[in-house]
C-alpha positions as CSV (number, residue, x, y, z in Angstrom):
1,X,-18.9,42.7,13.0
2,X,-18.8,40.6,16.1
3,X,-15.3,39.5,17.1
4,X,-16.4,35.8,17.2
5,X,-17.2,36.0,13.5
6,X,-13.8,37.5,12.8
7,X,-12.0,34.9,14.8
8,X,-13.8,32.0,13.1
9,X,-13.4,33.4,9.6
10,X,-9.7,34.1,10.2
11,X,-9.1,30.6,11.5
12,X,-10.9,29.1,8.6
13,X,-8.8,31.1,6.1
14,X,-5.5,30.2,7.9
15,X,-6.5,26.6,8.2
16,X,-7.2,26.5,4.4
17,X,-3.7,27.9,3.9
18,X,-2.3,25.2,6.0
19,X,-4.1,22.5,4.0
20,X,-2.7,24.0,0.9
21,X,0.9,24.0,2.3
22,X,0.5,20.4,3.4
23,X,-0.7,19.5,-0.1
24,X,2.2,21.3,-1.6
25,X,4.6,19.3,0.6
26,X,2.8,16.1,-0.3
27,X,3.2,16.9,-4.0
28,X,6.8,18.2,-3.7
29,X,8.0,15.9,-6.4
30,X,5.4,17.0,-8.9
31,X,6.5,20.6,-9.6
32,X,3.3,21.9,-11.3
33,X,1.0,20.6,-8.5
34,X,3.5,21.7,-5.8
35,X,3.5,25.3,-7.2
36,X,-0.2,25.4,-7.5
37,X,-0.8,24.4,-3.9
38,X,2.0,26.6,-2.6
39,X,0.9,29.7,-4.4
40,X,-2.7,29.1,-3.3
41,X,-1.7,28.7,0.3
42,X,0.5,31.8,0.2
43,X,-2.3,33.8,-1.4
44,X,-4.8,32.7,1.2
45,X,-2.5,33.3,4.1
46,X,-1.3,36.7,3.0
47,X,-4.8,37.8,2.2
48,X,-5.9,36.8,5.7
49,X,-3.0,38.6,7.3
50,X,-3.6,41.8,5.3
51,X,-7.3,41.8,6.0
52,X,-6.7,41.5,9.8
53,X,-4.1,44.2,9.7
54,X,-6.2,46.6,7.6
55,X,-9.2,45.7,9.7
56,X,-7.4,46.6,12.9
57,X,-5.9,49.9,11.5
58,X,-8.8,51.2,9.4
59,X,-12.0,49.7,10.7
60,X,-11.1,49.6,14.3
61,X,-11.4,45.8,14.8
62,X,-10.1,45.1,18.3
63,X,-9.4,41.9,20.1
64,X,-9.8,41.8,23.8
65,X,-6.4,41.2,25.4
66,X,-7.1,39.0,28.4
67,X,-3.5,37.8,28.8
68,X,-1.0,40.5,27.6
69,X,2.0,38.1,27.8
70,X,0.2,35.6,25.6
71,X,-0.6,38.3,23.1
72,X,3.1,39.3,22.9
73,X,4.1,35.7,22.4
74,X,1.4,35.1,19.7
75,X,2.5,38.2,17.8
76,X,6.1,37.1,17.8
77,X,5.2,33.7,16.5
78,X,2.9,35.3,13.9
79,X,5.7,37.6,12.7
80,X,8.1,34.7,12.5
81,X,5.5,32.6,10.6
82,X,4.9,35.4,8.1
83,X,8.6,35.9,7.6
84,X,9.1,32.2,7.0
85,X,6.1,32.2,4.6
86,X,7.6,35.0,2.6
87,X,11.1,33.4,2.7
88,X,9.7,30.0,1.6
89,X,7.7,31.6,-1.3
90,X,10.6,33.7,-2.5
91,X,13.1,30.8,-2.3
92,X,10.7,28.6,-4.2
93,X,10.0,31.2,-6.9
94,X,13.8,31.6,-7.4
95,X,14.3,27.8,-7.2
96,X,16.9,28.1,-4.5
97,X,18.1,24.9,-2.8
98,X,17.2,26.4,0.6
99,X,13.5,26.1,-0.3
100,X,13.6,22.3,0.0
101,X,14.8,22.6,3.6
102,X,12.5,25.4,4.9
103,X,9.5,23.2,5.5
104,X,11.2,21.7,8.5
105,X,10.8,25.1,10.3
106,X,7.9,26.7,8.4
107,X,5.2,24.1,8.8
108,X,5.5,23.7,12.6
109,X,5.6,27.5,13.1
110,X,2.7,28.1,10.7
């Protein structure tokens, strides 16, 4: 599969996840809607991440590294975003008070 198709598809999936997270934030006072949007965004994002990782490891998908420093920075932000995604999902599922404050960090990083 051409890398351009992978880039575009991944960006579309992650953008759809972002739309879901923004909708979850918008409906934060309506718990059923908030949960529906948040779970959908989490599922989309984690699926996109897993597919990229599996694709890199098993199917040999490679991205040309033109600027190695940028790649390192991007990976650090991606790992931080994934950790914040999981933390936000877990604290929301457990109804922890911290969940209500995480969007301040999570949304800009995502």
